[in-house]
N, C-alpha and C positions, 0 to 999 in steps of 0.2 A: 549866845549865838555860836561862838567858837568854843565848844565844850571840851576840847582836847587840851592836855597839859603841855607846858613848856617842854620842848625837846621832841615832841611828836612830829612825825612826817605825815602830812595829810594831803588829800586831793581837794581842790576848791574849784568852783565854777563861778562865772560872772552872771549876775542877774540880767545885765544888759545884753549879753551874747550867750545864752544858754546852749546854742548850737555849736559853739567852739569847744575844742578839746579842753579837759580840765588841766589845771596846773598842779604840779607837785611842789609843796612848800614844807619848810621846817619851821616850827613855831619857836621864835627866839624870846618873845615877851608877850604879855597879855595886859589888856586894860578892858574895861566894860565895852563890849561890842567892837573891839579892835584887836588886831594882833600885829606884832612886828614879825615879819617872816622873811626867811632866806629862800629865794626862788631856786628850785632844784631841777626844773625842766624848762625847755624852750617854749616860748609862746608869747604872752602879753609883755613880759619883761625879759631882760637878759639873765641868763643863768648865772647864779652866784650873787646877784644884786639883792639888796635888802629894802623892803618896802613896808609901809604901814597899810594894812588892809582892813576895811570896815565891813561890818555886817550889813550895811545898807547896799553895798555893791557886790559882795562876795558871799557865797555860802559853801559850807563844807559838804563833801560827798562821803568821805570816810577816811579811816586811818590806813596807812601803808605799813606793812610789816617789813622791817629791814633786818 
């Protein structure tokens, strides 16, 4: 589901609220169908917080070049 490597900055969206703006996150760790991510933009979570995000609730939109 999350096909990007550890260290990549990506945009993700929620399946529950696809009309909301995407979140920018940095992948800190990976497991099957889950990522550990640092939140880089404001929105669902506080900026700088770290969360486990699952493929059942979130989907990637694409990579962000930094």
